[in-house]
N, C-alpha and C positions, 0 to 999 in steps of 0.2 A: 267817397269816390276816389279812385286812383288816378293821379295826374300823370300825363305822358308828355313827351316832346314830339311835335310834328313839324313838317315843313309845308308852308303855304306858298303856292305859286299863283300870283294874281297880277294882272295889269303889267305883265312883262318883268315882274320882280319876284324875288323869293325871300322868305324870312323863316328862320327856325323859331318856333313858338313853344315856350315852356309853359307848364301849368295848365295844359289842356285836359279837360275831362271828356269822356266818350260815353254815350249811353244809347239805349234802344230808342228808336223814334217813337214819340208819343202818338196816340191816335189823332190828336189835333194836328200835329205836324204832318202825319201821313195823309190826312184828308187834304191838306193844303197843296201837296205835291202829287196827289194820287194820279192825276192825268199824265204825268211824265214818267211814272214808275211802271215797269213791267212786272209780271208775276215772279220772274226769276231773279229780279234785282235784289241785292242785299243792301239794306239801308241802315244808317246810323246817324246820330246827332253828335257833332263836335261843338264844344263850348270853348271858344278861343278868347283869352283875356286881352282886351284892347291894349293894355299897357305893354304887352309883349309883341305887338304887331308892327312896330316901327312905322306907323302911319299907313300901312297897307290895309285896305278895306276888302274883306272877303266878299265876293259877289258870285251870283250864278255863273257857272262855267269855269270858275277857278278850280284848282285842284289842291288837295291835301294829301301828302304822303305820310302815313302813320309810322310809328316806331318799329313796325314789322315789315315795312316796305310796300304795303298795300296802297294803291292810289284810289282816292275818293273824289268824285266830281260833285261840286257844290250845286245843289238844286235850288236852294233858297237860303237866305241868311237874314237875320234880324238882330238888332241891337237889344240886349236884354240886361237884366240885373242893374238897373239904373245907369245904363250906358257903359258898364264895366266889362261886358263880354258880348261877343257875337255868337249867337246860336246858329249853327250851320247844319241844315239837313242835307245829307249826302247819300249818293249811291256809289257802290263799289264799281270801279271801272271794269268793263268786260275784259277778260283775259288777264286781269291782275290776280296776283296770288292771294 
């Protein structure tokens, strides 16, 4: 996996997060949020290392701006990999590049 740097905006704060991996949304993740996704939505999964979040917890409604300037809205997030990463299922914000 190729790690990137993103900016997380949550709870009125922002933090630049290094070591983030991005992947396709799994079928299990897609089923979890299927009710909120429309057919034209673009979805992906961000894996954010907790050690790089400066105490900010990514939650539904928070946004991530990737290294290409795309804005992603977090639909769901769960603590994974023995608490070392937050796995965030996101949809690309409408009108974003």
